[in-house]
N, C-alpha and C positions, 0 to 999 in steps of 0.2 A: 504494500500500500504506500502510495506517495504521501509524504508529509509536507505540510506547508508552513513556512516560518511565520511567527506572529509574536509581537511583543507582549509583555505582561499586561500593559495598559489596553492593548487591543483585545486580548482575551477577556479582560474584565468588562469591557464595554459590550462585547457580544453576549457574555453571560447575563449581564444586566438586562439587555434587550430581550433575551430569551425568557428570562424570569418574568418580565413585564407582560410579554405576549401570553405566557401560560397562565399567570395568576390574575391578570387584570383584563387584557384585551379579549382573550378567549371566552371567559365567563360573561363578559359584557355583551358580546355578539350572540352568544347562546340565549341570553335573556331577551335580546332584541328579536331573535327568530321566534321564540316562544310567544312573545307579545304580538308579533305580526300574524302568527297563526290564529290567534284568538279573533282577529278581525274578519275571518271568514275566507271567502274565495281566494285561493292562492295564485290563480292564473293571472289575475289583474291587480295583485297586491304589490305595489312598488316597494313598500317597506320590507316585505319578505324577501324579494329578489335582491335588494340592496344589501340586506343583512347576510344572505347566503353568499353573495359575491365577496363581501368583507370577510366572511368566515374562510372562504377559499384562499384569499390573500394571506390571512393570518396563519392558516395551517401550512401553506407553502413556505412562508418565511420561517416558521418553526422548524420545518424539515431542513431548510437550507442552513440555518444556524447550527442545528445539531450536527449536520454533516461537516460543516467547517470546523466546529470545535472538536469533533472526533478525529479529524486528520491534522489538527494543528500541532506544530512543534513550537512550544512556547519557549522563547529565549529571553532570559533575564540579563540584560546588558550590564547591570550593576555587579554581577558575579564574575564577569570576564575580566582578566587582567588587562590593564590599560597599556597598550603598546604604541599608540599614536597612529595606528592603521584604521582606515575606514572599514567597518564590518557591519553586519546586520544589527540594527538597533542603535548604532552610534549616530551622533549628530556632527555634521561637518560644517565648518564655517568656510565659505568659498569666496575668493576674490576674482571677479570677472576681469580678465586682463584687457578685454576690448572696451567695455563700458566703464571700467573702474568702479563697479558697484559691488557691494558685499551682500551675500545671501547666506542663509543658514538652512540646511536640510537634514532631516532625520530619515534614515533608511529603514522602512517598515515593510510589513507584508502587503499584499495586493489589496486586501479588504480595508486596510487602515489608511491607505494613501489619501492625502488631502493637501494639495499644493498650496492652498491658501493658508493652511496651518503649518506649512513648512515640512510636510511629511511626504516623502516620495517612495513609490513602490520599488522594491528590490529588483524588479524586472524592468524598470524604466531605463532609458538610455543614460541619464545622468548617473543613476545608482550603479549601473553596470560599469561605467567608466571609473567611478570612484572606488568601488570595492577593491580592497587589497592595497590601495595607495596610502602613502603616509603624509604627515604634515610637511609642507614645503614642496611637495610634488606638484607638477603642472599636468593637468589632464585635458585632453581634447574630447569634447562631447559632440557627436554628430547629431545635428538637429535638422528639421525640415528647412530651416532658414540658412543652413550652412554649419560650418564648424565653429564652436565656441570654446575658448580656452579659459580654464579656471585654475587658480592656484589654491591649494588646500592650506588655509591659514591655521586652523585649529581643529582638533577632533575631540569631542566630548563623549563620555560614556555615562550618560544620565538616563 
């Protein structure tokens, strides 16, 4: 079975969502379906059909989360010795040599990626270029707009 990397924070977020779906959302939609059934004819009952559709989404998301969590390889970056190399879970401060801008990215699993929050997927072009590199190294990232050169200023293991 293939394992998918995930940070401790990412696992916690998925477990919280799963718990909410099972203990809050699912019972709420079951109650909505029961209430809609009491209104009579189900063929033309929009509330019933909406509740059934919502139930389908919730059950699908529960299965998806359980599948992801069962194949997750949770990596706690705080337990890994600090070597100055960019690895899964580490945060890299980068200096764009072309635009002279500084950016900060944490390398995370696919489900945790959020570029606005500075979290990039381990499978993204930037992360693939950074993995294994050390502080002071210059990396070239192939983007749709061309090559971009970054210098790794600092690597954090937080």
